[in-house]
C-alpha positions as semicolon CSV with decimal commas, in nm:
position;residue;x (nm);y (nm);z (nm)
1;M;2,809;2,935;12,940
2;D;2,981;2,938;12,592
3;S;2,904;2,563;12,541
4;R;2,555;2,607;12,497
5;L;2,501;2,666;12,073
6;I;2,281;2,920;11,999
7;S;2,156;2,915;11,627
8;I;2,066;3,225;11,482
9;I;1,846;3,220;11,157
10;V;1,827;3,515;10,908
11;P;1,620;3,515;10,615
12;I;1,739;3,712;10,326
13;Y;1,576;3,842;10,023
14;N;1,758;4,105;9,795
15;A;1,884;4,273;10,180
16;E;2,245;4,368;9,940
17;K;2,185;4,727;10,095
18;Y;2,187;4,641;10,455
19;L;2,330;4,281;10,500
20;E;2,686;4,346;10,570
21;K;2,600;4,549;10,827
22;S;2,358;4,274;10,974
23;L;2,580;4,020;10,970
24;H;2,890;4,152;11,070
25;S;2,661;4,264;11,379
26;I;2,613;3,893;11,415
27;Q;2,957;3,755;11,345
28;N;3,083;4,029;11,644
29;Q;2,922;3,911;11,910
30;T;3,081;3,867;12,236
31;Y;2,886;3,520;12,283
32;K;3,108;3,320;12,039
33;N;2,931;2,906;11,997
34;L;2,672;3,020;11,731
35;Q;2,516;2,834;11,444
36;I;2,475;3,093;11,198
37;I;2,205;2,985;10,916
38;L;2,139;3,228;10,641
39;V;1,872;3,121;10,451
40;D;1,885;3,277;10,087
41;D;1,511;3,306;9,928
42;G;1,559;3,337;9,569
43;S;1,749;3,672;9,600
44;I;1,840;3,818;9,245
45;D;2,057;4,064;9,392
46;S;2,384;3,988;9,496
47;S;2,268;3,894;9,892
48;L;2,405;3,572;9,828
49;I;2,756;3,697;9,703
50;L;2,771;3,888;9,998
51;C;2,680;3,569;10,209
52;Q;2,935;3,386;10,062
53;K;3,197;3,600;10,108
54;C;3,138;3,631;10,490
55;A;3,130;3,242;10,524
56;V;3,479;3,211;10,399
57;L;3,580;3,411;10,657
58;D;3,344;3,242;10,931
59;K;3,323;2,861;10,989
60;R;3,000;2,905;11,200
61;I;2,784;3,039;10,864
62;E;2,608;2,814;10,685
63;I;2,400;2,902;10,366
64;I;2,108;2,756;10,258
65;H;1,998;2,890;9,899
66;Q;1,631;2,792;9,805
67;E;1,394;2,932;9,525
68;N;1,146;3,232;9,688
69;G;0,913;3,104;9,918
70;G;0,834;3,394;10,116
71;V;0,954;3,461;10,466
72;V;0,754;3,153;10,620
73;S;0,914;2,923;10,383
74;A;1,270;3,059;10,478
75;R;1,251;3,018;10,871
76;K;1,081;2,711;10,826
77;T;1,420;2,611;10,617
78;G;1,641;2,791;10,923
79;V;1,470;2,609;11,175
80;S;1,465;2,248;11,030
81;A;1,861;2,323;10,972
82;A;1,893;2,447;11,323
83;K;2,099;2,228;11,608
84;G;2,115;2,473;11,880
85;E;1,899;2,425;12,214
86;M;1,748;2,778;12,149
87;I;1,732;2,992;11,827
88;A;1,730;3,382;11,778
89;W;1,635;3,540;11,441
90;V;1,758;3,842;11,303
91;D;1,618;4,021;10,986
92;A;1,846;4,102;10,692
93;D;1,787;4,462;10,723
94;D;1,856;4,524;11,090
95;W;2,144;4,492;11,324
96;I;2,236;4,367;11,692
97;E;2,443;4,532;11,944
98;I;2,776;4,308;12,056
99;S;2,685;4,177;12,348
100;W;2,255;4,088;12,237
101;I;2,310;3,728;12,219
102;E;2,549;3,678;12,527
103;S;2,288;3,877;12,747
104;L;1,996;3,667;12,636
105;V;2,138;3,317;12,698
106;K;2,267;3,468;13,070
107;I;1,833;3,564;13,139
108;W;1,821;3,198;12,984
109;M;2,056;3,008;13,202
110;D;1,915;3,229;13,508
111;T;1,568;3,154;13,458
112;K;1,556;2,832;13,251
113;A;1,295;2,962;13,045
114;D;1,142;2,843;12,693
115;I;1,120;3,172;12,588
116;I;1,291;3,462;12,667
117;A;1,078;3,789;12,516
118;A;1,316;4,108;12,527
119;A;1,277;4,461;12,399
120;H;1,382;4,639;12,096
121;F;1,501;4,986;11,933
122;H;1,297;5,100;11,652
123;N;1,506;5,324;11,445
124;I;1,349;5,582;11,188
125;G;1,651;5,842;11,041
126;K;1,812;5,967;11,371
127;S;1,496;5,906;11,586
128;E;1,541;5,579;11,817
129;T;1,236;5,424;12,043
130;K;1,284;5,155;12,283
131;I;0,977;4,917;12,244
132;E;0,909;4,713;12,515
133;N;0,653;4,461;12,631
134;K;0,337;4,544;12,817
135;I;0,319;4,247;13,046
136;A;0,582;4,339;13,337
137;E;0,939;4,198;13,374
138;G;0,946;3,834;13,529
139;V;0,895;3,510;13,445
140;Y;0,581;3,324;13,411
141;S;0,381;3,042;13,315
142;A;0,153;3,055;12,978
143;K;-0,167;3,098;13,192
144;D;-0,042;3,402;13,363
145;I;0,050;3,582;13,028
146;L;-0,279;3,486;12,828
147;P;-0,543;3,753;13,016
148;Q;-0,298;4,028;12,817
149;M;-0,095;3,820;12,592
150;I;-0,190;3,945;12,215
151;Y;-0,390;4,278;12,382
152;N;-0,343;4,445;12,676
153;G;-0,643;4,640;12,689
154;E;-0,541;4,980;12,566
155;F;-0,560;5,058;12,194
156;F;-0,343;4,944;12,040
157;E;-0,095;4,794;12,267
158;Y;0,040;4,427;12,254
159;G;0,093;4,265;12,627
160;I;0,351;4,064;12,441
161;Q;0,518;4,205;12,123
162;P;0,489;3,959;11,862
163;H;0,815;3,985;11,680
164;L;1,033;3,670;11,636
165;Y;1,353;3,891;11,621
166;T;1,313;3,987;12,016
167;K;1,274;3,621;12,093
168;L;1,505;3,354;12,212
169;I;1,263;3,035;12,185
170;R;1,371;2,683;12,270
171;R;1,393;2,446;11,926
172;E;1,154;2,194;12,037
173;I;0,895;2,417;12,061
174;L;0,982;2,571;11,721
175;L;0,969;2,241;11,550
176;K;0,578;2,231;11,667
177;T;0,543;2,574;11,587
178;Q;0,694;2,733;11,283
179;M;0,674;2,428;11,093
180;R;0,253;2,410;11,115
181;V;0,238;2,784;10,972
182;S;0,082;2,785;10,621
183;N;0,354;2,979;10,409
184;Q;0,010;3,140;10,272
185;I;0,032;3,353;10,591
186;I;0,232;3,692;10,541
187;A;0,022;3,942;10,788
188;G;0,121;3,851;11,054
189;D;0,393;3,572;10,999
190;D;0,561;3,668;11,299
191;A;0,211;3,639;11,573
192;A;0,164;3,294;11,419
193;V;0,488;3,153;11,554
194;V;0,519;3,348;11,868
195;Y;0,181;3,327;12,046
196;P;0,143;2,933;12,000
197;S;0,516;2,899;12,107
198;I;0,399;3,056;12,446
199;L;0,120;2,760;12,478
200;E;0,399;2,565;12,454
201;A;0,617;2,669;12,714
202;E;0,636;2,613;13,053
203;K;0,800;2,921;13,170
204;I;0,822;3,269;12,963
205;C;1,060;3,522;13,090
206;I;0,982;3,886;12,992
207;S;1,273;4,145;12,993
208;R;1,336;4,482;12,942
209;F;1,706;4,393;12,802
210;C;1,741;4,557;12,455
211;G;2,004;4,528;12,217
212;Y;1,828;4,441;11,854
213;H;1,772;4,747;11,637
214;Y;1,456;4,727;11,395
215;V;1,541;4,969;11,129
216;Q;1,263;5,078;10,930
217;H;1,382;5,159;10,616
218;A;1,232;5,473;10,429
219;G;1,026;5,298;10,135
220;S;0,995;4,981;10,339
221;I;0,603;5,056;10,440
222;T;0,478;5,193;10,131
223;K;0,602;4,853;9,930
224;T;0,382;4,627;10,138
225;G;0,055;4,784;10,031
226;Y;-0,189;4,506;9,901
227;S;-0,553;4,553;9,791
228;N;-0,652;4,191;9,968
229;E;-0,525;4,309;10,321
230;K;-0,831;4,173;10,475
231;L;-0,811;3,881;10,333
232;R;-0,476;3,845;10,462
233;V;-0,573;3,949;10,795
234;K;-0,849;3,717;10,803
235;V;-0,620;3,422;10,739
236;L;-0,395;3,482;11,044
237;I;-0,698;3,540;11,258
238;E;-0,856;3,190;11,148
239;Y;-0,514;3,058;11,224
240;L;-0,458;3,153;11,586
241;S;-0,827;3,082;11,626
242;T;-0,791;2,717;11,524
243;I;-0,479;2,703;11,774
244;F;-0,651;2,864;12,056
245;A;-0,960;2,629;11,989
246;E;-0,755;2,312;12,023
247;K;-0,606;2,434;12,352
248;K;-1,003;2,477;12,474
249;L;-0,926;2,888;12,501
250;L;-1,106;3,028;12,172
251;S;-1,363;3,184;12,402
252;F;-1,115;3,344;12,660
253;M;-0,901;3,468;12,353
254;H;-1,213;3,583;12,157
255;S;-1,201;3,925;12,264
256;Q;-0,825;3,952;12,261
257;L;-0,830;3,819;11,902
258;E;-1,145;4,085;11,790
259;A;-0,930;4,363;11,910
260;Y;-0,620;4,251;11,731
261;E;-0,780;4,185;11,385
262;K;-0,901;4,572;11,410
263;Y;-0,608;4,695;11,513
264;L;-0,438;4,532;11,212
265;L;-0,674;4,643;10,923
266;S;-0,646;4,994;11,091
267;L;-0,281;4,967;11,006
268;R;-0,278;4,807;10,674
269;Q;-0,602;4,848;10,494
270;I;-0,797;5,135;10,679
271;S;-1,054;5,157;10,430
272;V;-1,187;4,871;10,512
273;F;-1,444;4,991;10,767
274;D;-1,559;5,315;10,602
275;E;-1,923;5,357;10,430
276;Y;-1,797;5,695;10,366
277;I;-1,425;5,820;10,465
278;L;-1,235;5,703;10,763
279;V;-1,505;5,614;10,959
280;P;-1,269;5,488;11,247
281;F;-1,153;5,868;11,255
282;G;-1,554;5,965;11,307
283;G;-1,649;6,009;10,951
284;I;-1,492;6,266;10,716
285;A;-1,704;6,437;10,497
286;Y;-1,624;6,456;10,124
287;G;-1,461;6,762;10,036
288;S;-1,296;6,818;10,342
289;R;-0,966;6,986;10,381
290;V;-0,731;6,755;10,601
291;V;-0,410;6,762;10,773
292;I;-0,187;6,407;10,856
293;Y;0,005;6,399;11,127
294;G;0,235;6,088;11,117
295;A;0,440;5,956;10,852
296;G;0,469;5,614;10,961
297;V;0,269;5,266;10,882
298;L;-0,064;5,430;10,947
299;G;0,008;5,793;10,838
300;Q;0,140;5,629;10,483
301;K;-0,176;5,388;10,424
302;I;-0,429;5,686;10,541
303;Y;-0,244;5,935;10,291
304;N;-0,225;5,690;10,000
305;Y;-0,619;5,613;10,063
306;I;-0,712;5,976;10,074
307;N;-0,512;6,010;9,824
308;D;-0,584;5,744;9,575
309;G;-1,010;5,815;9,657
310;G;-0,948;6,175;9,570
311;K;-1,299;6,285;9,774
312;V;-1,062;6,468;10,040
313;E;-0,822;6,708;9,976
314;I;-0,514;6,652;10,198
315;C;-0,333;7,032;10,251
316;A;-0,070;6,899;10,452
317;W;0,126;6,590;10,593
318;L;0,351;6,613;10,873
319;D;0,586;6,402;11,084
320;R;0,845;6,512;11,344
321;N;1,085;6,281;11,129
322;W;1,020;6,472;10,835
323;E;1,362;6,520;10,688
324;N;1,418;6,160;10,686
325;Y;1,060;6,060;10,477
326;R;1,138;6,376;10,248
327;K;1,489;6,208;10,161
328;N;1,288;5,912;10,014
329;G;1,060;6,075;9,813
330;L;0,776;6,161;10,069
331;K;0,572;6,451;10,082
332;V;0,622;6,527;10,450
333;D;0,686;6,836;10,619
334;T;0,787;6,930;10,988
335;P;0,483;6,978;11,242
336;E;0,549;7,327;11,235
337;R;0,391;7,359;10,914
338;I;0,099;7,373;11,051
339;I;0,125;7,698;11,173
340;E;0,132;7,867;10,816
341;L;-0,192;7,700;10,730
342;D;-0,314;7,953;10,944
343;G;-0,625;7,750;11,010
344;K;-0,723;7,694;10,623
345;Y;-0,812;7,302;10,735
346;D;-1,108;7,140;10,829
347;I;-0,939;6,833;11,033
348;V;-0,569;6,717;11,134
349;I;-0,578;6,356;11,163
350;I;-0,300;6,184;11,407
351;A;-0,176;5,910;11,226
352;N;-0,054;5,690;11,539
353;I;-0,230;5,353;11,634
354;T;-0,130;5,408;11,993
355;Q;-0,317;5,582;12,217
356;K;-0,064;5,722;12,454
357;T;0,175;5,844;12,129
358;A;-0,155;5,989;11,967
359;V;-0,245;6,178;12,310
360;S;0,127;6,343;12,299
361;M;0,077;6,404;11,907
362;K;-0,275;6,585;12,010
363;N;-0,104;6,757;12,277
364;Y;0,164;6,892;12,090
365;M;-0,073;7,005;11,769
366;K;-0,242;7,212;12,049
367;K;0,037;7,394;12,133
368;L;0,118;7,493;11,797
369;G;-0,278;7,617;11,769
370;V;-0,506;7,356;11,644
371;K;-0,830;7,400;11,793
372;E;-0,926;7,067;11,966
373;K;-1,271;7,009;11,790
374;K;-1,073;7,001;11,463
375;I;-0,827;6,703;11,587
376;R;-0,891;6,357;11,518
377;W;-0,784;6,011;11,647
378;F;-1,049;5,689;11,677
379;S;-1,348;5,778;11,747
380;E;-1,521;5,677;12,109
381;Q;-1,774;5,485;11,922
382;F;-1,491;5,267;11,711
383;L;-1,265;5,202;12,000
384;H;-1,594;5,097;12,263
385;K;-1,705;4,860;11,998
386;I;-1,361;4,661;12,093
């Protein structure tokens, strides 16, 4: 099995704090026949020096240094340099378990699939959640996957997760798909590669295997807020629409794209839906006192939106991982803080994008004494427009 060369591409930009752990997890893989391509995208910290130190001791490492052009540009550079029949990806601030590549290669050899779509762990502080594809484990054609590829019908859950880092993909496919993506695509840059790649594949294997650790470092989310997220999302949706139109699939995929766009905007710039305040949550009157439950991506976006707008008072921000968020400067408290408020709030906003998780969070708030009529998630009217 080790006779098959596998290329691993690591795009790097100012990742000195986490890079060594990431690179060591790659170097220590049980599968040894690797081409490890480190694309330093114009880092101004010590990332390049760390890469060079690792390369001295490991001849499998190839370093490419380029001017900063963004992650899409770095990935293109990596694909161009790749020699392996299959390509895997690791982000510079994540890490992989020791047998990750070996397990993916075994699945590939057993199935002869062009794409292996695996699961991953989402790590926040000491908390770890396994994230799987919602399409059942098995080997499929693109035609079989398309009806639930992006959106499985429950807001919001992917049929196949869009992340490149959970995939092993045939290099010939990436030469068509990754190389075509505009460097201007920032929102959904993974999806712009993964979903078109599925259309090019004869066989796709969906696996529950999990060995990749996506680490959500505190502060990494809040730095990604932009005032023009609506435009960024529009660029992605238009690109995917073009791809689907070329394959004569646009009408078939239209409803999934519409749901995906709504999801991305909810996550990245919730304010675009508002005529007043948070219309997707049923609308919140000016002067209301609100509690935000959830400090992940959506929670941070909602907190910043309300805090900057000044129309609504935030009387508490809660999350079960509150200690990790607070260590990094976010004003987050334990969910049990709701008891101390003694009902002196108008609304509790459930700040999570996935319905099953939101229901669980809602039930927990009820156990802590919150009246159901005060708990808000995405309104039925908002969801039924999907």
